[in-house]
N, C-alpha and C positions, 0 to 999 in steps of 0.2 A: 523252158528255162534251162540254162546251162548248169552243169555240175562240175565242181573242181574239188580235188582232194586236198586235204590239209598239207600233205607233202609237197604238192605243186605250189601252193602258196608260200611255203617255207623256202622253196628253191627260187621262186621268182615273185618277190613281193610287189613288183611293179604291176602285176595283174590287177591289184586293187586300185592303182592310180589311173589305169587305162580303162576303167570300168564304164561300160555304156549301157549294159542291161543288167537286170537282176539275175543272180545266180545262187545256187545252193552249194554250201561247203559240206562235203561228205567225208566221214571217217571210213576208209576202205577196209580196215581190219574188222570193224563191227558192222559194216554195211548199214550205217545209220546216218541220217541227216543231222548235222550239227547246227547249222545256221543258214539263214537266207540273207544275202547281202544285196542292198539296193544302192544304185548310184546316187550320189548327193546332188550332182548338177542337174539331172533331169527330173527325177521324181523324189523330192525330199519329203519324207513323212515326219521329219522333226518338227516343222512348223505346225503341222496338223495335230500332232500329239501334244505339243506344248500348250495349246489353247484348250485342252480338254477340261481342265478344272478351273479355268479362269473365273467362272461365275460363282464358284464356291468360296473363293478367297477374297477377303476384303483388302483393298489397297492400303499400304502403310506408308506414311510420310517419314517417320523416324524408326529406323531399323533397330536401334538399341532399345527403344521403348517396347517394340514388338517382341524382342528377345526376352526382355525382363518380364513382360506379361505372360509369355508362353512358359517361362520358368516358374512363375507363381502358380499358374494353372496346373502344371505338372506336379509341383510339390504339394499342392493342396489335394490333388487326386491320389497321389502316392502315400502321403503321410497324414492326410486328414487335416491339414493346416488351413486356416482361413485368414484372409488378408482384408 
């Protein structure tokens, strides 16, 4: 895995657009790893992470009704109100 300093990224931001492999961003002053960056086009973990909790959440047809129900549950938990 390649390492790139924060200063190198600030000088040449096009490094992120030409990304083909994962690399680590390092803070040279503290000698500490700050982040690991993965390329989007090859190995995107976003789709993998997005489906992690899909089985725990019920599908909603009306978003406004879902917001209202969530607000009612929050208010009843916080203030002891019942609806």
